[in-house]
N, C-alpha and C positions, 0 to 999 in steps of 0.2 A: 496443539498450538492454536488451531482454529477455534476450538471451543473456548479456550482461555481468552482469546481476543474478543469473542462475542460477549462473554460474560463480564469481562473487565470493563468494557465500554457500554454495557447494558443495551446492546443492539438487538434488533429483531432477528429471529431465526431465518427470515427470508433473505438475509444478507450473507448467508453461509458461503455462497460461491465466491464473493469478493474476499471474505476472510480466508477461505481455502487458497485462493490464488496468491494472496499476500503471504500466507504461511509457506507455500512452496517457493515463492520468490526469495523469501528471507532464508530458508533452509539451504538453497543453492548458493547463497552468498556467505554462509557461516563456515568456519573451519570444521574439519571432521578428522577423527582419529583413523578412519579407514584409509586415508591418503597419507603418504609419507610427508614429513615436515609440516604437518598440520596446515596444508593448503586448503583453499576452498574448492568446491567443485567447479566454480566458474574459472578460477585460476588454472586448474588442471586442464580444463577443456579448451580455453582460449589462449592460455599462455601469458596473460598479464593480469594485474590486479585491477579490480573494478573500483571506480570512484563512487563512494556511497553518500555524497553530499545531497543527492536528490531525494533521499528518504525522508518521509514525514511521519508524524504520529498517526497510528491507525485509529480511525474513529473520530478524527477532528472535524470541525464544522466546515462544510464546503458550501459554496454559493453557486446558484444557477442563474444564468443570464435570462432576463425577461425580454422576449423579442420586441423589437422597436414598434411593431404594429399593435402590441398589447399594452403599451405604456404611453403616457403623455410626457411633455417636456420636463416637468418637475417631479415625476414619479421616480421611484427607486429603479436602478438598472439591473439589480440582482436581488435574490432572496435566499435565505438560508435553507 
């Protein structure tokens, strides 16, 4: 899954750790046949369903804040 995410978004290999963390996070939230009634690992461990509204597309553009001391009043506050 990690390799697929890196290749699909054409990301650098140095981002493998973030891709691996995302893969493990998603795998823990997916149903599995190993558990009865096709529950997720999260449901089995904690006893309730997780809300997945917080998930975003992997590899989307993110913006970093430029510190106030490095910008003037009319400069951009963030950069991709």
